[in-house]
C-alpha positions in Angstrom: 49.0 -7.4 89.9 51.9 -9.8 90.4 55.4 -8.5 90.9 57.8 -9.2 88.1 60.1 -12.2 88.5 63.7 -11.5 89.1 64.6 -13.2 85.8 62.3 -10.7 83.9 63.8 -7.8 85.8 67.3 -9.0 85.0 66.5 -9.5 81.4 64.9 -6.1 81.1 68.0 -4.5 82.6 70.2 -6.4 80.2 68.2 -5.0 77.3 68.4 -1.5 78.7 64.6 -1.2 79.4 63.7 1.1 82.3 61.1 0.0 84.7 59.6 0.4 88.1 59.2 -3.1 89.4 56.6 -1.9 92.0 54.5 -0.4 89.2 54.9 -3.2 86.5 53.3 -6.6 86.5 55.2 -9.7 85.5 52.9 -10.1 82.4 53.5 -6.5 81.3 57.2 -6.9 81.6 57.2 -10.3 79.8 55.3 -8.7 76.9 57.6 -5.7 76.8 60.7 -8.0 76.6 59.1 -10.1 73.9 58.2 -7.0 71.9 61.7 -5.6 72.2 63.3 -8.8 71.1 60.9 -9.2 68.2 61.5 -5.7 66.9 65.2 -6.0 67.4 65.4 -9.2 65.4 63.2 -7.8 62.6 65.4 -4.7 62.4 68.6 -6.9 62.2 67.0 -9.0 59.4 66.0 -5.9 57.5 69.4 -4.4 57.9 71.1 -7.6 56.8 69.0 -7.7 53.6 70.1 -4.2 52.7 73.8 -4.8 53.2 75.9 -6.1 50.3 76.7 -9.7 50.5 80.0 -10.9 51.9 81.2 -11.9 48.4 80.4 -8.5 47.0 82.4 -6.9 49.8 85.3 -9.1 49.2 85.4 -9.0 45.4 83.9 -5.7 44.5 80.9 -4.7 42.4 81.9 -6.9 39.4 81.8 -10.1 41.3 79.7 -13.2 40.3 77.0 -12.0 42.7 76.3 -9.0 40.4 76.0 -11.4 37.4 73.5 -13.6 39.3 71.8 -10.9 41.2 72.0 -7.6 39.4 71.0 -4.5 41.4 
């Protein structure tokens, strides 16, 4: 088992992941970071698709967005 690189340790700490560097391999930590980032991006995309458009927020529910995209 290879010790995780300092770059991976720093990135994990930036993301708020808890880890024991002596008990985690570089590959495991790399996969955990990639999974966290992928899930985070997917949740942001999903959240964004649910939120009303900027135009709808600015002009209200009777904006041209509602005519083009009802519902």
